[in-house]
N, C-alpha and C positions, 0 to 999 in steps of 0.2 A: 273757682271756673269750672265752667259745664264741657265737661271731656269728654270725647270720645274715641273709645279703641277700634283699630284696626288692624287686623290680623289675615293671615294667609296660610291655610292649613298645606303644610308639606307630606313628602312621605313618613315622616315622624311625626304623628300626630300627639304624642305626650310631649314632646318636644315644644311644640308650637301650645299645647295647654299651657306647660309652663310658662312659657313666654306670655301669655297672656293673664296669668296669674301673678308674673312681675309688674306688667304695667297696672294692673290695680292695685298693687302694693303700694306703688310709686304714687297713686294718686291720691291714696288715704293719708299717705305720709305730708304729700303736699299739701292736702287740704280739697283736693280739687273732688268736684262731683260727675260721677261717671253717669252720662244720662245716655249713654249707647253704647252698644259693642256690634261691631260688622266684623263678617269672618268668612273669608272665601275658601273655597275646596280646590286648591290646586291642581288636583288631579282631575281630569275630563275623558270621556270616551271619544270626545271630536275632536277633528284638528283646529277647530278655532275654540281660544280658550277666552269664556266670556267670567266676567268678574260681578256678579251681581249685585253682591255686597258692599263692592266697591262704588257700582254704579248709585244704588241706595244712600251711602255714604257721602258721595259728591253735591246728591241731589239735595240730602239733608243741611248741608254746608250752605248751600245757595241759599236754603231756608233760614240760615243762620239759629240752627236746632242746637249747635254748639260752639264754644268759642275757639277750642283747642281740639286737633285730633293729634293722639298721640299714637306711634305704632314702635315696632322692636327695632327695626333697622330699616333704611332706605331699599333694600332689596325685599321685605318684606311688602313695601307699598307699591313697588313698582319695578319692574325688571324690563320696561320697554324702551330703554336707551335714555342720554341724558335729554333728548329734544322733547320727548312724552313727559319724562320727571318735572321736568323744567314747567311745561304747561299744565301739569296737574299741581304744582307748589302754586305758582303766579294765580292758578284760578282760585285756588282757597284763599289767597292774598287779597283777590278782588272781589272776595266773599265776605271778608272781615274776619275770617278763620285763621288762627295761629298752627303751627303745628311744630312738631318735636321728636324726633328720635331717641330712644329710650338708652341706646347704647352708642348712639355717636353725637358727643354733646356739641360737637360744632353744627350739627344740623338740626337748628333750634332756632325761628324766627321771633321768640319773645327773647333772645340773646342780641349781643352786639354783633354777633360774626353774620348776620342775617343778609346783608347786601354782599358781604365777600361770597359768600356760599352761592348767591344769585349769580353774582357776575360768574364765577367758576362753571357754573352750569351752563351758562349762557357761551361762554366760550367752548365748552364741551360741545353743547348743541349746535354750534356754529359750523365746528369741525365732522359733526358728524353729518350735518347736510353736504359739505364738501365732499366728503368720501361717497357719499350715496350718488352725488351725481354726477362723480367720478367714476363710479361704477356701473351708472345705467348708462353712460355714453360710451363707456369701453364695450359693452353689451352692446348696445347700438352697433359699435364697428364692426364687432365682429360678425353679426347677422347681416349688416348690408356688403361684409367682404365675403360672405357666402352665398350673396345673391338674393337674401330671404328679404320681404317686402314690410318694413318695420311702422310703417306711417299707417295711420287710422282709415280704414276702409271706408269710402264716403261713397252712401246710398243715395246716388243721384236721382233714381227712381223717386225715393221718398221724400227727395228735395222739390222734386218736379210737382208731385202731390201738393206737397207746402206750399211752392209757389204760385201754382195755378188758383189753389184755395184762397189764398191772401189776394190774389189779383184780382179774384171774381168776387171775393165777399171780405172787403178790407174793413177795419176795425173788430175782426174776432180775436177773441182772447188766445194766449197761446196754447191753454187746455182745448179750447173749442177748434184751435186748427188741429192740433192731434189728434182730437176725436174724429175730425171730418177726414184726414189724411190716413187714420190709421196708423197713427206713429206715437211715439213716444213723446214728451213735451220736452226733454232735452235733445232730441231730434230736430224738433221744430227752432227750439235756439240756435242750435249748431245752422240748420238751412239759413234762416234770418242774418247769421255772424256771417256768412258767406258773403253776404251782399248780392244787390241786382245785378250788378255787372258780373258776378260770377256766373248767378243762374242764368243768366241770358246767353251766356256762351254754351248752356246746356239744354238752350230752347225752352225755358221757362215761359209758358203764357204770360202775356203782358197784362 
């Protein structure tokens, strides 16, 4: 089986090297062919952490350059929470690529527990979404109680320009409207979603 290894370098680089060597040993014993190794540096100097090796691994998986992804443990693959982890695993499934954790026998899409694992992650992801929604609502309630404006600031001047251009030059694309009005395509879409009646209230030319 064509196998790719994924690892993430932690503060202990020797430990990571040992883990990758263990993955190689497993593949040799199982008769798997190692076709790629992807390793990300988990230490970054910026606030936003990128994982170029992970992104390349997913791109190669989409192209079916390997049949199995082997990683040391789930926290080496992803620490983004249940929802993101579930999305990663289901993406691999959709690409026709199997996945397996070396140290967690139950995390193995080639085994009988795959459906149970996906179901568990689905439940965890649902609870994660609920908690996020509750935190968001609580934050909005606090902001409102403090008299803060928590809604999106509507740029009616920009909407008026979009409306005027759309009225005088029907048939223009969203990008063309944006260029003509000096706004982004998303602002054009937002203006159009508001609808004619809403824009008329702000005296958009007919």
